[in-house]
N, C-alpha and C positions, 0 to 999 in steps of 0.2 A: 465642654468640647474642644479647645485647643488638646487636649490630649486625646479624645478620637482622633481630629485630622491628623493628628502624630503620628498613630500607630494603624488606623484604620486600614494601612495596605496591608497590615502585619495581618492583622484579624483577617480578612479575606482571604491569604493567605494560606493559613491556617485552616479555616473553613473550607478551602479549597480541597486543602490536604485530607481533611478529616472526611469528608464525600467521597473522593478517589480511596481510601482507604477503605468504607463501605462497602463501596464496590467492590473491590478486590477481593476482600471477607465474602460479599454477598457471592461472589462468581467461583466459590469456593467450589460449590456442589454440581455436581456432574449437570444438572439439570438448570444453573443457574444462569439464566441471560437478560441480562439487564438492555431497559430503552435507555441508550448512553450514547456518549461520542467515544470512539473505543479511543484507549486510555492507556499509557503501560508505566510500569514502576520498575529502575532497573535496582538489583540488587548487588550484583556485585561482577566487576571488572570481568568481560570474555565469558560470562553466562548469559543465556539465555533473561530475557526480564520477564516478567508475572501481567499478565494483560486483566483487563478488567472484565474480561470473560475467560472462564478454564480453555484450555485447549480442549479436551476431551467433551466439553458441552459444546462447545461450536461444529466438532467432527460428527455430532446427531444431527445436524445440517450440513454436510458438504464444505464445512468453512473451516480454513486456518489462520492462524496467524507465525506458524513457527514450524521449523520443521525438527527433525532427529538431532536431539542433542549429541550424536552418535558420530557422526560425521563431520569433517569441514566441508561444508557446503555450503551456499551463499547462493539465495534465489535473488535476481535482481530485477525490480520494479519502478516501473516510472508514469508518473501521473502528468497529463495530458490534458487539460483545458481547452489551452489554442496553445499557436507556436509564435516563438518568440526568436526563429532564426537560428536553435541552438543545437536542433536533432539531427541534418545531416551531420554536425561531428559526434555528436555524440551513438551516430549509427558506425561511423567510420572507425568510432575509439572499439567498442562491442567488436567490429568484424577481428580488427588487428588483434583482441584476444580473445577470438574466441569465443565469447561469451552472449547464452542465452539469456534475452530479457523478456518482459510483459510489459508492456504500452497500457495503461489505461488512457483510456478517448472517450471525450464527448463526442455528440451526435453531428456538432458544427467543426471541429478539427476533423471529421472526415470529409465533410465535405468540401471545406477552405484547403483539405492537404492531400490530396489524393494520391498523390503519386510517393507522400514520404509512408503513407498506408502502404501503400503496393510496395514500396520498399522493405518498410518493417516485415511483410509477409512473406515477401521473397528472401528475406535473408532468417529467415527459421524464427524471426521472432513473435512471439502472440501478440496479438491486437487483443487487448478488453476490453468489457465494458462498462463505461464509466456513468452512463445512463445521458438518455437525448439532453437534461436540461440541466442537469446539478442541482438537481433537487432536496431539500431532505428526506429521504425517503422514508425515516422513521414517520413522518405525519403521513403517509399513503396509505390509506386503512384497506381500498379497494384495492381488487386483485387486477382487474380488469387497464383499473388506469397505472399500479406498476409494473404489468404487463408492457404493453407500451411504451413504457420509459427506455428497456432495454429493443423489444421490439424495432423501433425505429432506427435504436442505431445497426442494429441484425442488421436492414436491409438499407442502411447506406454502407454497411462495409460489405456486404454481399455483391451490387452493385458495382464497386469499384474494385474489388478483386476476385470477384469472380466462384467464391466459392460462402460455405456457411464460416456464420464466424465463431472464432473458439467462446466457448460455457464459462468463460473466468468474469467475474464479476467485483468491481472495487462500490462499496457505497459512494457517493461523494460526502466529501469532509468526514469520512468514516462514522459517519451516524447512521445507527443499526437498532434493530430490535426484533424480537425472534420471530413475530410476524413475516417482517422481511426476511430475513432469515429462511422461515419453511416457502414462503413464498417462491424466492431464488432457488429454491432448490427444486421444487414443483414445474419451475422452467428447465429444469438440466444443470441448473451453473452451481459451478463453483464460488463461493465467496472468499474472498482476499484480503485480512488485514495485511497489521507489517511488525515486524520487533525490534525495528531500528529506523527511525527516522529524524528528521531536526528539522530547525526553522530557515526552508529554503524556497522558499514563496515569495515572500516581500521583496518587493521588485526594487522599492528604495529603501532597504535595509539590508542588501547580500551581504551573509556573513564574509568575513575573509578566509582565503585558505585555510590560513592555521586554525581557526577556529571551525573548520566546515572537519580538519580533518581531528582537530581537540575531540568533537563525538562521533566522528564515525570510525576511527581508528580504534579505541581502549574498548566500544562501546556492540566492537564486533563479535559473533557468537556461534558455536556448529547451532544450522541449520537457518543461519537469519534471513527473512523476507526485509529487503531492503524496500525502503522508499523514500525514491527520490522524483522533484521535481524540475520536469523538461524545459521547463522558463527559465531556469536559474543559470547566471549567467559566472557564478562560483562552481556549481555542479560542472556545467561545459569544461570548464578552465581548468578542474581538478579532477577529472575522471578516468585518466591515461595513468597517472598517478596512482588514482586510489586503488583503481583494479590491482595493479603492480605492485602498491605493499599490501594490500590482500592476499594477493599469489604468493608473497614473498615471507606472509607470516604461515603460509600452509592450507590457503582455502582454492576451494574451483569452485566453477561457476554450472551452475544444472540447469534446465527449462525447470519452470515452472508447474509443469505436468507431474513433475516427479518428489513434490510437498505432498500429493498426495494418492503417493501411491501407495499400495500395501506395504507396510511394516514403517512406513513413516511416521507412525506415531499419530496417522487420521486414520 
């Protein structure tokens, strides 16, 4: 028993790694879409990571996690489950860099922050659909229920902005299934995962700036879809310097629509 206690954490970690590698191997086929939480395996600095579903398999369902490896392009995306006071600063920085972004919001965010939603739209950003209630969508097999989770957000957006909501969807917590991808596609949505993120959402354990840069700089790559949480104090503090450093490295920022453009590997 002492031995088990001493080594249980290593055993669990090894088991988790083995499961991830199985999912990655299974996803190498163009038609392999697991029911899983989105996961990444970084192989080489400066190169795009391997996802637990292959890009060509995702593309069948109008989904993507990374763009072309041929161009030094970054697609900025933010998940916004609630407002923590940092969004105005984030929008100011994006405007200063002329950097388009996509903000994936839940229904309550629109209800509680209509002026910020209007500002996002007015400044040329995409406001994407992160569902009404942030459920595990892979557990929703009924098409009517799935559709309602997206339609309720659409209705709130249109009421605030006065225009239809852009058809970009990010599954809450990155949990997905092939059936969900098919249902989103049938509703005209493009599903957006990511190729670069880090643990920035824990309010009581915010990373230092140094820790954030250590993850976000060496792992950047051509066609990167970057996921940042707008609730993070660290992200708000470093965003201007982060974008500047990426620009210095030769990268440029493009709108999310370009991720799905013809010839971009999708």
